[in-house]
N, C-alpha and C positions, 0 to 999 in steps of 0.2 A: 885361150885357144877359139878359134873361128869355126864355127858349124857351119857347113853346106845345107843343112836341112833338120828340122828338129828331130829331137828324140823322139820315137813313138811312143805311145802307151795306151794299155787298155786295148779295147777295139782296134784303135788305129794301128797297133802295132801287128795286128794281122793282115791290115791292107797295105803297110808300108814296110817291106820286112827288110830294107835296106837303108841307111842312111849314111851321110860320109862327114866324118870330121876331117878339119882342116887346120894346121898348125905351121907356124912360119919359125923356127928355131934361129935362123938367119935371113939375112937379104937374098942370097941365092938360092936356100933351102926350102923346100914343100914338103910336110910330111902330110901324106893322105891316108887316113883310117877309115874304110869300111866297117862297119857296125852293123851285125846281123846275117842275112841270110842273102847269099849272092847268086844268083841261078841266070838263066837266060832273061828273065822278065824282068831282073832287077838291076843289070849290070848297067842301064843308061846312067844313073847319076855318075857312077864311076868313071864312066866314059868321059862324061863332061868335064868333071874335075881335072882329069888328066890333061883335055884338050884345053881348058883354061888356064892350067899351069903352064904348059906349052907357050900360048898367047900373051901369058903374063910376064915372059921373060925369065923365069925360074931356070937354073941351070941343074939344079939336082933335085930331085923329087925320090922321096922314100914313100914307098906302100906299105902299109903294115897290116897285114892281114890276121894279127892275133887277136880280134875282136868279132872275127865271123864264127859264127856258129855252122855256117854250110856254105860250102861253094863247089860251083860244078867247072866244066871245063870252059864255059863260057867267059869265066873270067880271066881264064890263064889267056885266052885270046885278046882281050881286051889289055893283058899287061904285056904281053908279046907285041902288040902291034905298038903301045907306048913307049917300049923300050927301044924299037925301032925308030921312031920320030924323034926321040930326044938324042939317041944316038948319032942320028942324021946331021943333027943341028949342034953337035959337039955337047951336051947335056949328058947327064946321067939318070938312069932309071934303075933303083934297087928296091927288091923287096924282103920285105922284114917277116919272118913267118916261124915262130917258136913252136907251135902246137904240133903235137904228132899227127893229127890226121893232116894239117897243111903241110907238113914237111914230108908226108907220105905222098899225098898227090904231086908235090913238085917234084919227088924223087922218082915216081911211077912213070910220069911224063917226059923225063928227062930233062925239064925245065928248071932244074935246081941249079945247074952250073951256069945256066943265061940269066936267071933272075935273083938268085940267092943273095942277100946282103952279106953273108958269109965267105963269097968267094974272091 
């Protein structure tokens, strides 16, 4: 598994609430897994990873939200924007979210049909 940034530990974990794990199950697919807390101050690494995936020619991206301990609406904006960019180039972006809290956020915002990988 490729890692975008090192896993924080100890005091560093409070300064770096989000890091990104990347894996490539095949030549066309990238799995992006944000780990930690995703809020307005921390979504830049996710936005960068998704932009790099577009530039690297990946046609299928899966964002796995199951390792998030918190997410606010800013992450949803990043995901919707990325999905629109991938769709415009013929690619796909799906979101995997199996946690109750994450599923609830997607459902309440009406984004479960747009982003959900079960759709």
